N, C-alpha and C positions, 0 to 999 in steps of 0.2 A: 468193981469194973463191969457185972454183970447187970447191974443197977443202971449204968451209965448206957450199955449195949440195949435195955430194956427201952429207956427212955427215949431212944435214936429210934427205935422201930416204931414205938405208939405215936413219936413227933412224924414221920415219915408215912406211917399210915393214915394220920388224920390228913397230912398234906395233899395223900393220895385220894382219899375220900370227899375230900374239899373238891378236888378237881372234877369227879365225878357229880358231885351235887352241883355245883357251878355248870358246868356243861352240856348235861343231861338230865332225863326227867327219870333216869332208871332208880328205884328206890333204894339207894344206899344209906341204910336206919342205924345212923353214928351221930349223938350229940358231939357237936363242935363248937371252940369257941371263937368265933370268925373276927381275928386280929390282922393287923395290915403282915404280921409276918407269916401266917399260916396262908393267906393269900399267896404271898411273894413263893413259898416255897412250895405251892401247888402247881403254880406253874412250867414244873418239871415235869409232871404227871400230864401234859396235857396231850404230850403226842401218844402216851399210854391209852387216853380217854379215847382218840380218834382211833388208835388199835383196836380197841375191844368192838367199838361200834361197827366200825368194817368187818370184823370177823362175826357178828352178830348179821348183818346186813348179807355178807357172801353165804353166810349158813341157810339165811332165810331163801335167798337166791336159788341156791342148789336144790333145795327139799321142793320149793315151788316151781322150778323148772319138769320135777319129775310128775308132775300134775297138769301143768302147764304150758299154753305158747309165750314165747319171749313177750309178746306186748303186754299181758295182763300182770304178768310176773313182773316186769319194771314198775308196773304201776302201784302193782303193791309193795314192791320194795322201796320205791320212792315215797309212798306214803308212812312205810316205818321208818324211815329217814326221816322225815320232818315230825313224826309222832316221837321217836324216840331224845330230839332234842328239843319238844316243845317249842319247834318253828323259831327258837331263840336265833339264831343265825340268818336263816330267811328274812325275820322282821327286821332284822339289822341291814340285811342289802337292802329292802325294800325303804327304810327311813332313810338310808344313807342315799340311796337315789333319789328320793323326794328333796334333800338337802342340797347335795352337791349338785344336782343337774339343774338346780332353780335359777342359777345364776342371778343371786343376791349376795347382799355384803356377808361378811362372814360370819356375823350375828344373827342375821335373820336366818342363814343356813341351820345354825345351831338352832334355832328356834323351831323351826321346822321339822327338823330331826329330834325334837323332844313331843311333839306334838305326836298323840297315840293315834290319832288319824292317819289313813294312807292315802296319798294323794294318786295323780294320773300316772307321774313317771313312776313310783312306787309300784304299783301294779304290774305296770308292763315290765318292770327289772325282775319282778317276782314270777311272774307269767313266763316269761323267756328262760331264766334261770331253771323252771321246773320242767319247759317241754326240752331244752337243750340236755338236760341231764335225763331225762325219759329217751331221747333219741339215741344217745351215746351209751346206756344201759342196753338198748333192744339191739345195738349194731355191734355192741362187743359179746353179748351170748351168740350172735352168730357164728362166731368165731370157734372156741372150743371153753373147756372148764378152766383154761388159764385166765381166762377174763376176770377171774373170781379174786385174782391175786392184785390186781389194781381196785378194783373196788373194795379190799381191804385197807389197803396202805392211801388210798385218796383222801378217807376223814384226820388219818394220821398227820399227813403232809398240811391239810391246811391249818391244824391244831397247832402242828409246829412253826409255823412260819408267824403267828401272833404273839408268841412269846418274845420273838425277835422284834416285833412292831413296838409290843408293849415295852421294851427294853430301848429300844431306837429313837423312839418320839414322844414328844411330852403331852400329856392328857389335855385335851382343848377346852373342857370345862374345869379347871382347877378347883379342888373341895368337893366337886359336886357328882352324884353317879357312882355306883359299885364300880366303875371304870378307876375312880380316882383310889381305890385301896392298891391299884399294880404300880403307885409312882415309885415303890423302892425296888421295884423287878429291874434286875443290872444286867447285862452282857452276859455273867458270869452263868445266869441262871440259864438264858438263852443257849449257850455253849452246851450245859451239861444235859439240857433237854433234847439237843442234837441228837447225844447218843442214841436215846431209845428209838427215836425217829430210822436213825441209817441202821442199827442193830435189826429193828422190827422188819423195814423194807427187806434188808437181806435174807432174813430167816422165812420170811412169809414167799419169797420169790423162788429158793431152793426148796422150800416145802411142796411148789407147784413145777418141781422139773424146770427149773429154768437151769441150764446149764451156768456154773458159777462164775464165766466172763459175760455173761449175758444179765446175771445178776445186779454183779458189781457197776457194768454197764447202765444198767435201769437205774439203779440208787442212786449213781452219780449225776445221772440227768437230772433226777427229780432233786438234789439236793440244787444244783445248779439253776434249773427254770422255775420249781417253788419260791427260790431264794432271789432269782433275778425279777421274776415276774411280782412277787410278792413287795419287793423293794419298790418297785415302778408304783406301782397301787397305793401303796402307803405313802410316799413322799409324795405322790401327786394330790393325796386326799390331805394330808397336812400342810400341804400350801395353803389350800381352800380354807381350813378348818384354823389354823395356826395349831396344830396337833393332832391328834386321834381321840375318839370315844368309844364305848362300848358297842355302838350302832356300826361303826366301821370297822372293828376288829370281827364283828359277826358278817360284813360284807364280804372282808377279805378272806375268811375260812369258806364262803360259799364258791367265791370266785375259783380260789385256789383249788378246792376238789373238784369243781368242773374243769380246770384247766389239765388237771392229774387225769380224767376220765378224758379228753379229748387227746391228750398226748399218745395214750394208751391205745384208742383210737387208729391214730397217724402210723404209730412203731407197727400195729397190726397189719395197716395197708401194705406196709413196705416189705 
């Protein structure tokens, strides 16, 4: 019995480490046997990865605000945000913009997205995303320290939805690329991944002294809005490409992170 428990612990620890190695550039020193099963199990920990990233960014923002005004603080935090993920998701956004906005055939779109070179639409999309996140971070910092709660949960909800996207739509490049490893992911994994996302939001909001009814309301709103917007974006991408790719997963992360920050600013204005 104890041996079985130890095996389960080792398996889950490996899946969690795999999620951090795949989605970040954090130094997770653990040798893993990258199988389809490991990648499938690792998706459950995607929201956990987002929560850790958000906590790191919020801690950096809090420390920097002791020394610097809001604008340079936002620039440095944004730079850390890109660096800690290796620009993985931003690159996916730019590649997706090049392909999806090219108005070419499905096959040609996929070829464009696979090209390592970035086109005009990709550059525009990347610059606009960074400018929007910068402006939102500066605006949120003007309110109170409570804004840090939304900086913590934004990366979590972006990564939460891509588990649903992986489970809900076919992979557009069958048998190619890293994304093909996730073809075995099911909606049961996505449902399990929802638990740390919901619990994480509640804990973070309560920790920042939001009343319990506001914490519940904001968490419910994040589930609905991130789910609805993510569904609309993923469905539109899949219709054009015949499925989703690793690049579109990255684009979804970036767009949903930005959406959470935008909604936080709207809520604060109210």
